[in-house]
SEKEFI-331419 format. One record per residue: x, y, z of N, C-alpha, C in turn; residue in three letters. Coordinates in nm, 3 decimals, always signed. Each point is the difference from the previous one (the first is absolute). Layout:
residues N
<rec <X,Y,Z>,<X,Y,Z>,<X,Y,Z>,'ALA'>,
...
END
This chain:
residues 101
<rec <+0.085,-0.118,+0.000>,<-0.085,+0.118,+0.000>,<+0.089,+0.123,+0.000>,'MET'>,
<rec <-0.040,+0.101,-0.073>,<+0.070,+0.128,-0.001>,<-0.094,+0.105,+0.056>,'LYS'>,
<rec <+0.057,+0.097,+0.067>,<-0.075,+0.108,+0.058>,<+0.046,+0.129,-0.067>,'LEU'>,
<rec <-0.094,+0.086,-0.030>,<+0.033,+0.124,-0.071>,<-0.034,+0.119,+0.090>,'LYS'>,
<rec <+0.100,+0.081,+0.025>,<-0.019,+0.121,+0.080>,<+0.070,+0.114,-0.074>,'ILE'>,
<rec <-0.078,+0.099,-0.039>,<+0.055,+0.115,-0.073>,<+0.090,-0.042,-0.116>,'ASP'>,
<rec <-0.048,-0.093,-0.082>,<+0.073,-0.049,-0.117>,<+0.122,-0.083,+0.037>,'GLN'>,
<rec <+0.028,-0.020,+0.128>,<+0.110,-0.086,+0.044>,<-0.054,-0.139,+0.026>,'ASN'>,
<rec <+0.070,-0.101,-0.048>,<-0.042,-0.138,+0.023>,<+0.098,-0.065,+0.096>,'LYS'>,
<rec <-0.053,-0.089,+0.083>,<+0.084,-0.072,+0.095>,<-0.049,-0.144,+0.007>,'ILE'>,
<rec <+0.092,-0.092,+0.016>,<-0.035,-0.141,+0.013>,<-0.065,-0.022,+0.135>,'LYS'>,
<rec <-0.114,-0.073,+0.000>,<-0.073,-0.028,+0.124>,<+0.002,-0.151,+0.024>,'VAL'>,
<rec <+0.039,-0.037,+0.121>,<-0.001,-0.141,+0.040>,<-0.115,-0.022,+0.096>,'TYR'>,
<rec <-0.084,-0.096,-0.032>,<-0.115,-0.036,+0.081>,<+0.050,-0.093,+0.110>,'TYR'>,
<rec <-0.015,+0.039,+0.125>,<+0.056,-0.073,+0.113>,<-0.112,-0.072,+0.073>,'VAL'>,
<rec <-0.006,-0.133,-0.018>,<-0.109,-0.074,+0.064>,<+0.048,-0.119,+0.083>,'ASP'>,
<rec <+0.126,-0.032,-0.003>,<+0.055,-0.109,+0.081>,<+0.042,+0.053,+0.136>,'LYS'>,
<rec <-0.018,-0.081,+0.103>,<+0.027,+0.044,+0.137>,<+0.140,+0.058,+0.016>,'PHE'>,
<rec <+0.101,-0.073,-0.044>,<+0.137,+0.046,+0.021>,<+0.026,+0.133,-0.071>,'TYR'>,
<rec <-0.045,+0.012,-0.124>,<+0.021,+0.124,-0.076>,<-0.074,+0.116,+0.063>,'ASN'>,
<rec <-0.120,-0.025,+0.053>,<-0.075,+0.106,+0.069>,<+0.074,+0.041,+0.127>,'ARG'>,
<rec <+0.054,-0.098,+0.071>,<+0.070,+0.027,+0.124>,<+0.126,+0.085,-0.024>,'PHE'>,
<rec <+0.078,-0.035,-0.100>,<+0.125,+0.071,-0.029>,<-0.025,+0.133,-0.071>,'ILE'>,
<rec <-0.089,+0.001,-0.099>,<-0.030,+0.124,-0.071>,<+0.125,+0.071,-0.049>,'GLY'>,
<rec <+0.017,+0.126,+0.040>,<+0.117,+0.079,-0.039>,<+0.103,+0.013,+0.111>,'LEU'>,
<rec <-0.014,-0.082,+0.104>,<+0.097,+0.006,+0.109>,<+0.140,-0.036,-0.051>,'MET'>,
<rec <+0.099,+0.073,+0.049>,<+0.141,-0.024,-0.029>,<+0.037,+0.025,-0.146>,'PHE'>,
<rec <-0.086,+0.066,-0.077>,<+0.027,+0.026,-0.142>,<+0.053,+0.142,-0.019>,'LYS'>,
<rec <+0.094,+0.014,-0.094>,<+0.053,+0.131,-0.039>,<-0.025,+0.019,-0.149>,'LYS'>,
<rec <-0.001,+0.125,-0.043>,<-0.015,+0.034,-0.142>,<-0.123,-0.067,-0.061>,'ASN'>,
<rec <-0.113,+0.019,+0.062>,<-0.125,-0.059,-0.046>,<-0.042,+0.066,-0.131>,'ILE'>,
<rec <-0.029,-0.082,-0.102>,<-0.042,+0.056,-0.130>,<-0.124,-0.071,-0.053>,'ASP'>,
<rec <-0.081,-0.054,+0.090>,<-0.122,-0.071,-0.035>,<-0.105,+0.028,+0.107>,'TYR'>,
<rec <-0.119,-0.049,-0.023>,<-0.111,+0.020,+0.093>,<-0.050,-0.136,+0.048>,'CYS'>,
<rec <-0.044,-0.007,+0.124>,<-0.063,-0.120,+0.052>,<-0.148,+0.028,+0.022>,'LEU'>,
<rec <-0.084,-0.095,-0.041>,<-0.145,+0.010,+0.022>,<-0.040,-0.108,+0.100>,'CYS'>,
<rec <-0.054,+0.043,+0.114>,<-0.045,-0.092,+0.103>,<-0.153,-0.005,+0.000>,'PHE'>,
<rec <-0.060,-0.111,-0.046>,<-0.145,-0.011,+0.006>,<-0.046,-0.030,+0.142>,'PRO'>,
<rec <-0.123,+0.040,+0.032>,<-0.058,-0.022,+0.132>,<+0.091,+0.053,+0.111>,'LYS'>,
<rec <+0.049,+0.122,-0.020>,<+0.095,+0.061,+0.094>,<-0.045,+0.142,+0.028>,'CYS'>,
<rec <-0.041,+0.028,+0.123>,<-0.048,+0.133,+0.034>,<+0.088,+0.072,+0.102>,'ASN'>,
<rec <+0.116,-0.057,+0.032>,<+0.095,+0.066,+0.089>,<+0.140,-0.051,-0.032>,'SER'>,
<rec <+0.101,+0.083,+0.026>,<+0.139,-0.041,-0.025>,<+0.090,+0.058,+0.108>,'ILE'>,
<rec <+0.124,-0.049,+0.000>,<+0.106,+0.060,+0.081>,<+0.124,+0.011,-0.088>,'HIS'>,
<rec <+0.092,+0.083,+0.043>,<+0.125,+0.014,-0.074>,<+0.119,-0.039,+0.088>,'THR'>,
<rec <-0.023,-0.092,+0.092>,<+0.108,-0.049,+0.084>,<+0.106,-0.069,-0.086>,'PHE'>,
<rec <+0.126,+0.021,+0.035>,<+0.114,-0.063,-0.067>,<+0.016,+0.041,-0.147>,'PHE'>,
<rec <-0.065,+0.108,-0.038>,<+0.019,+0.049,-0.136>,<+0.121,+0.093,-0.002>,'MET'>,
<rec <+0.072,-0.001,-0.111>,<+0.120,+0.080,-0.013>,<-0.024,+0.131,-0.071>,'LEU'>,
<rec <-0.117,+0.015,-0.062>,<-0.036,+0.122,-0.073>,<-0.143,+0.040,+0.031>,'GLU'>,
<rec <-0.030,+0.126,-0.023>,<-0.137,+0.046,+0.007>,<-0.075,-0.051,-0.123>,'SER'>,
<rec <-0.132,-0.006,+0.008>,<-0.081,-0.047,-0.113>,<-0.123,+0.089,-0.016>,'ILE'>,
<rec <-0.065,-0.011,-0.114>,<-0.130,+0.060,-0.024>,<-0.102,-0.113,+0.001>,'ASP'>,
<rec <-0.119,+0.029,+0.051>,<-0.104,-0.102,+0.015>,<-0.132,+0.052,-0.053>,'VAL'>,
<rec <-0.071,-0.085,-0.076>,<-0.137,+0.029,-0.042>,<-0.087,-0.114,+0.049>,'ILE'>,
<rec <-0.112,+0.035,+0.062>,<-0.096,-0.100,+0.047>,<-0.130,+0.019,-0.076>,'MET'>,
<rec <-0.054,-0.111,-0.055>,<-0.119,+0.008,-0.084>,<-0.107,-0.097,+0.049>,'THR'>,
<rec <-0.120,+0.017,-0.055>,<-0.107,-0.097,+0.026>,<+0.010,-0.113,-0.103>,'ASP'>,
<rec <-0.098,-0.089,-0.003>,<+0.003,-0.115,-0.091>,<-0.001,+0.040,-0.147>,'LYS'>,
<rec <-0.056,+0.118,-0.030>,<-0.007,+0.049,-0.138>,<+0.118,+0.090,-0.036>,'ASP'>,
<rec <+0.101,+0.003,+0.085>,<+0.118,+0.084,-0.016>,<-0.029,+0.149,+0.001>,'ASN'>,
<rec <-0.106,+0.041,+0.068>,<-0.022,+0.142,+0.025>,<+0.092,+0.040,+0.115>,'ASN'>,
<rec <+0.076,+0.103,-0.021>,<+0.100,+0.040,+0.099>,<-0.069,+0.062,+0.121>,'ILE'>,
<rec <+0.032,-0.054,+0.117>,<-0.058,+0.049,+0.125>,<+0.101,+0.079,+0.083>,'LEU'>,
<rec <+0.124,-0.046,+0.004>,<+0.104,+0.066,+0.081>,<+0.132,-0.001,-0.075>,'TYR'>,
<rec <+0.078,+0.105,+0.019>,<+0.136,+0.003,-0.052>,<+0.092,+0.048,+0.111>,'THR'>,
<rec <+0.118,-0.055,-0.001>,<+0.104,+0.039,+0.096>,<+0.128,+0.019,-0.079>,'TYR'>,
<rec <+0.054,+0.118,+0.007>,<+0.123,+0.030,-0.072>,<+0.116,+0.008,+0.099>,'LYS'>,
<rec <+0.112,-0.056,-0.040>,<+0.122,+0.006,+0.080>,<-0.021,-0.058,+0.140>,'ASN'>,
<rec <-0.059,-0.119,+0.007>,<-0.023,-0.067,+0.128>,<+0.133,-0.057,+0.048>,'LEU'>,
<rec <+0.047,+0.050,+0.112>,<+0.132,-0.036,+0.054>,<-0.001,-0.140,+0.062>,'LYS'>,
<rec <+0.120,-0.060,+0.014>,<+0.009,-0.128,+0.071>,<-0.047,+0.014,+0.145>,'PRO'>,
<rec <-0.047,-0.111,+0.054>,<-0.046,-0.011,+0.139>,<-0.131,+0.073,+0.025>,'TRP'>,
<rec <-0.084,+0.011,-0.101>,<-0.133,+0.059,+0.014>,<-0.107,-0.107,-0.017>,'LYS'>,
<rec <-0.121,+0.032,+0.047>,<-0.112,-0.093,-0.011>,<-0.120,+0.075,-0.058>,'VAL'>,
<rec <-0.068,-0.063,-0.095>,<-0.130,+0.050,-0.045>,<-0.103,-0.096,+0.057>,'ILE'>,
<rec <-0.080,+0.050,+0.088>,<-0.102,-0.082,+0.067>,<-0.108,-0.042,-0.100>,'LEU'>,
<rec <-0.078,-0.103,+0.030>,<-0.102,-0.048,-0.092>,<-0.097,+0.111,-0.044>,'PRO'>,
<rec <-0.028,+0.002,-0.128>,<-0.090,+0.098,-0.061>,<-0.122,-0.071,-0.055>,'LYS'>,
<rec <-0.114,+0.064,+0.015>,<-0.125,-0.056,-0.052>,<-0.004,-0.004,-0.152>,'ARG'>,
<rec <-0.061,-0.106,-0.051>,<-0.026,-0.017,-0.143>,<+0.124,-0.017,-0.086>,'ASN'>,
<rec <+0.118,-0.011,+0.060>,<+0.122,-0.021,-0.077>,<+0.013,-0.148,-0.032>,'VAL'>,
<rec <+0.028,-0.030,-0.127>,<+0.019,-0.138,-0.042>,<+0.143,-0.023,-0.053>,'TYR'>,
<rec <+0.048,+0.090,-0.085>,<+0.135,-0.010,-0.054>,<+0.089,+0.108,+0.060>,'TYR'>,
<rec <+0.123,-0.039,+0.029>,<+0.101,+0.096,+0.042>,<+0.119,-0.012,-0.095>,'THR'>,
<rec <+0.040,+0.113,-0.058>,<+0.111,+0.005,-0.094>,<+0.116,+0.074,+0.067>,'TYR'>,
<rec <+0.118,-0.061,-0.003>,<+0.120,+0.063,+0.055>,<+0.095,+0.033,-0.115>,'GLU'>,
<rec <+0.037,+0.127,-0.009>,<+0.083,+0.053,-0.109>,<+0.135,+0.047,+0.052>,'PHE'>,
<rec <+0.096,+0.017,-0.092>,<+0.124,+0.066,+0.039>,<-0.029,+0.142,+0.050>,'PRO'>,
<rec <+0.085,+0.050,+0.084>,<-0.018,+0.135,+0.052>,<-0.003,+0.104,-0.112>,'ASN'>,
<rec <-0.087,+0.097,+0.014>,<-0.017,+0.111,-0.094>,<-0.051,-0.043,-0.137>,'ASN'>,
<rec <-0.058,-0.117,-0.011>,<-0.057,-0.042,-0.127>,<-0.131,+0.073,-0.027>,'TYR'>,
<rec <-0.074,+0.025,+0.105>,<-0.126,+0.071,-0.011>,<+0.027,+0.148,+0.026>,'ILE'>,
<rec <-0.004,+0.079,-0.103>,<+0.032,+0.141,+0.016>,<-0.121,+0.091,-0.013>,'GLU'>,
<rec <-0.099,-0.044,-0.077>,<-0.118,+0.084,-0.022>,<-0.123,-0.079,+0.039>,'LYS'>,
<rec <-0.113,+0.067,+0.007>,<-0.124,-0.068,+0.037>,<-0.078,-0.051,-0.119>,'ASN'>,
<rec <+0.051,+0.010,-0.120>,<-0.074,-0.045,-0.117>,<+0.054,-0.135,-0.049>,'ASP'>,
<rec <-0.024,-0.102,+0.078>,<+0.041,-0.134,-0.037>,<-0.119,-0.092,+0.005>,'TYR'>,
<rec <+0.013,-0.112,-0.067>,<-0.107,-0.099,+0.002>,<+0.060,-0.139,-0.007>,'GLN'>,
<rec <-0.068,-0.094,+0.056>,<+0.046,-0.138,-0.001>,<-0.081,-0.073,-0.105>,'ILE'>,
<rec <+0.070,-0.066,-0.094>,<-0.067,-0.067,-0.110>,<+0.022,-0.149,+0.009>,'GLN'>,
END
């Protein structure tokens, strides 16, 4: 799957296995891809080496929440109606005119 934001495309990996969900972007440097976590309405950035951008959507990929430059060791508590959580490299989301396709 590819995601398009402001004419920029990024490779998206669908994360549905327990181990991959558990590890996510922990201990990773120079992130140049996006992770999509289905059935995920909260995250943490423990053990992350870089800040990230996060988009949380409903089942139809309508954007409900965005977090830019989320630093390591932070927590996003559970949010209502969130189904997908996308984790991007830091500063990937620069403007508010993006859409998930």
